[in-house]
C-alpha positions as CSV (number, residue, x, y, z in Angstrom):
1,M,-15.6,44.0,-15.6
2,A,-13.3,42.3,-13.0
3,P,-10.5,40.0,-14.3
4,R,-11.4,36.4,-14.1
5,A,-9.7,34.5,-11.4
6,Q,-7.2,31.8,-12.5
7,P,-8.0,28.3,-11.3
8,R,-5.7,27.1,-8.5
9,A,-3.4,24.3,-9.7
10,R,-3.3,21.1,-7.7
11,R,-0.2,19.0,-7.8
12,G,-1.8,15.7,-6.7
13,R,0.1,12.5,-6.1
14,P,3.1,11.7,-8.3
15,A,2.5,9.1,-11.0
16,D,2.8,5.5,-9.9
17,A,3.8,2.7,-12.2
18,R,1.3,0.6,-10.4
19,A,-1.5,3.1,-10.8
20,H,-5.0,1.6,-10.3
21,Q,-6.5,-0.1,-13.3
22,P,-10.3,-0.7,-13.1
23,G,-11.0,-4.3,-12.3
24,R,-7.5,-5.1,-11.1
25,D,-5.7,-4.7,-7.7
26,R,-2.7,-2.4,-7.2
27,S,-0.3,-5.1,-8.4
28,G,-2.3,-5.6,-11.6
29,D,-2.2,-9.4,-11.0
30,R,-5.5,-10.1,-9.2
31,P,-8.9,-9.3,-10.5
32,V,-11.1,-7.2,-8.2
33,T,-14.8,-7.9,-7.8
34,N,-17.6,-5.6,-6.8
35,H,-18.4,-7.8,-3.8
36,R,-18.1,-6.1,-0.4
37,L,-18.2,-7.3,3.1
38,H,-19.6,-4.8,5.6
39,A,-19.6,-5.2,9.4
40,G,-20.5,-2.5,11.8
41,R,-21.4,-2.0,15.4
42,R,-24.7,-0.5,16.3
43,A,-26.5,0.2,19.5
44,E,-29.7,-1.9,20.0
45,G,-31.5,-1.4,23.3
46,R,-29.1,-1.9,26.1
47,G,-26.6,-4.2,24.4
48,R,-24.3,-3.7,21.4
49,R,-24.4,-5.9,18.4
50,V,-22.3,-6.4,15.4
51,R,-24.3,-6.6,12.2
52,G,-22.5,-7.8,9.2
53,R,-24.0,-7.6,5.7
54,R,-22.6,-9.2,2.6
55,Q,-23.9,-7.6,-0.6
56,S,-23.6,-8.7,-4.1
57,A,-25.7,-8.6,-7.3
58,R,-27.0,-12.1,-6.6
59,R,-27.9,-12.1,-2.9
60,A,-27.3,-10.6,0.5
61,C,-27.1,-12.1,3.9
62,S,-26.6,-10.9,7.4
63,Y,-25.5,-12.1,10.8
64,E,-26.1,-10.4,14.2
65,V,-24.0,-11.2,17.2
66,D,-23.9,-9.7,20.7
67,V,-20.2,-8.5,20.6
68,D,-20.0,-7.7,24.3
69,R,-20.3,-11.3,25.4
70,Q,-19.6,-13.3,22.2
71,A,-16.4,-12.1,20.6
72,D,-15.7,-15.6,19.3
73,D,-19.1,-15.8,17.7
74,A,-18.6,-12.4,16.0
75,L,-15.3,-13.6,14.6
76,D,-16.8,-16.8,13.4
77,A,-19.6,-14.9,11.7
78,A,-17.1,-12.6,10.0
79,A,-15.1,-15.5,8.8
80,R,-18.2,-17.2,7.4
81,M,-19.1,-14.0,5.5
82,V,-15.6,-13.8,4.0
83,G,-15.8,-17.4,2.9
84,E,-19.3,-16.8,1.3
85,V,-18.1,-13.7,-0.5
86,L,-15.0,-15.5,-1.9
87,E,-17.0,-18.5,-3.0
88,Q,-19.7,-16.4,-4.7
89,A,-17.0,-14.3,-6.4
90,G,-15.1,-17.4,-7.6
91,V,-12.0,-16.2,-5.8
92,K,-9.7,-18.8,-4.2
93,R,-8.6,-18.0,-0.6
94,E,-5.0,-18.3,-1.7
95,A,-5.4,-15.4,-4.1
96,V,-6.2,-13.0,-1.3
97,V,-3.1,-11.2,0.0
98,C,-4.5,-10.0,3.4
99,A,-7.6,-9.2,5.3
100,G,-8.1,-5.9,7.2
101,I,-10.3,-5.3,10.2
102,G,-11.4,-1.8,11.5
103,I,-11.9,-1.7,15.3
104,P,-14.0,1.1,16.8
105,G,-11.5,2.2,19.4
106,P,-7.8,2.2,20.3
107,V,-5.8,-0.7,18.8
108,D,-2.6,-2.3,19.9
109,R,-1.3,-3.2,16.4
110,A,1.9,-4.8,17.7
111,R,-0.2,-7.3,19.7
112,G,-3.2,-7.3,17.4
113,T,-5.6,-6.5,20.3
114,V,-8.3,-4.0,21.3
115,G,-6.6,-1.4,23.4
116,S,-9.5,-0.3,25.6
117,A,-12.0,-2.2,27.7
118,T,-14.6,0.6,27.4
119,I,-15.3,0.1,23.7
120,L,-15.6,-3.7,23.4
121,P,-15.3,-5.0,27.0
122,G,-15.5,-8.7,26.1
123,W,-12.7,-8.2,23.5
124,R,-9.9,-6.7,25.8
125,G,-6.8,-8.8,25.4
126,L,-8.3,-11.0,22.6
127,R,-5.7,-11.3,19.9
128,I,-8.1,-10.5,17.1
129,A,-5.6,-10.6,14.2
130,A,-4.3,-14.0,15.3
131,E,-7.8,-15.4,15.8
132,M,-9.0,-14.2,12.4
133,E,-5.8,-15.5,10.8
134,K,-6.6,-19.0,12.1
135,R,-10.2,-18.7,10.8
136,L,-9.4,-17.3,7.4
137,G,-6.1,-18.9,6.6
138,M,-4.5,-15.6,5.5
139,P,-2.6,-12.7,7.1
140,V,-4.9,-10.2,9.0
141,E,-4.2,-6.7,10.0
142,I,-6.2,-4.6,12.5
143,E,-6.5,-0.9,12.8
144,N,-8.7,1.8,14.3
145,D,-11.8,2.1,12.1
146,A,-11.4,5.9,11.7
147,N,-7.9,5.4,10.4
148,C,-9.2,2.8,7.9
149,G,-11.8,5.2,6.7
150,A,-9.2,8.0,6.2
151,L,-6.9,5.6,4.3
152,A,-9.8,4.6,2.0
153,E,-10.6,8.3,1.4
154,M,-7.0,9.1,0.6
155,T,-6.6,6.0,-1.6
156,W,-9.9,5.9,-3.5
157,G,-12.1,8.7,-2.3
158,A,-12.2,12.5,-2.0
159,G,-8.6,12.8,-0.9
160,R,-7.0,10.8,-3.7
161,D,-5.8,13.9,-5.5
162,C,-4.4,15.7,-2.4
163,T,-0.7,16.0,-1.6
164,N,-1.4,16.3,2.1
165,F,-4.3,14.6,3.8
166,A,-5.3,14.6,7.5
């Protein structure tokens, strides 16, 4: 009989005094709800549309906007959805620290703009972060959507116990 292999030890992340507590944010001060705001781009015929869907235990709604021609309408729809989610969750806007937006393509984070006209042609040069800050009344950060997904996996998903994550 062959000797049993020893399990490989995984170091994981060092302990954090602000370790996540279910139902609380990282600071431990603000309650976290199970409401989520989803917005994604999808191909539909010849045009591209943004479909946003707000989900909760009580109700769901969606908005569809042609993002190639109507960037302002898409930002307005996203702001309405955020407002509805906060209202339904009973969370005051002042309690939200920041909003994040994932953009499908290169992002100029310093300027808060889409970095390529081939991904969202009608959005090139639009200061998305500044426009959403006006609509939401809170700080807004933008980042490439793939980077946002990787950060989420590293923070809450499959990569949370990894020392190195790429």
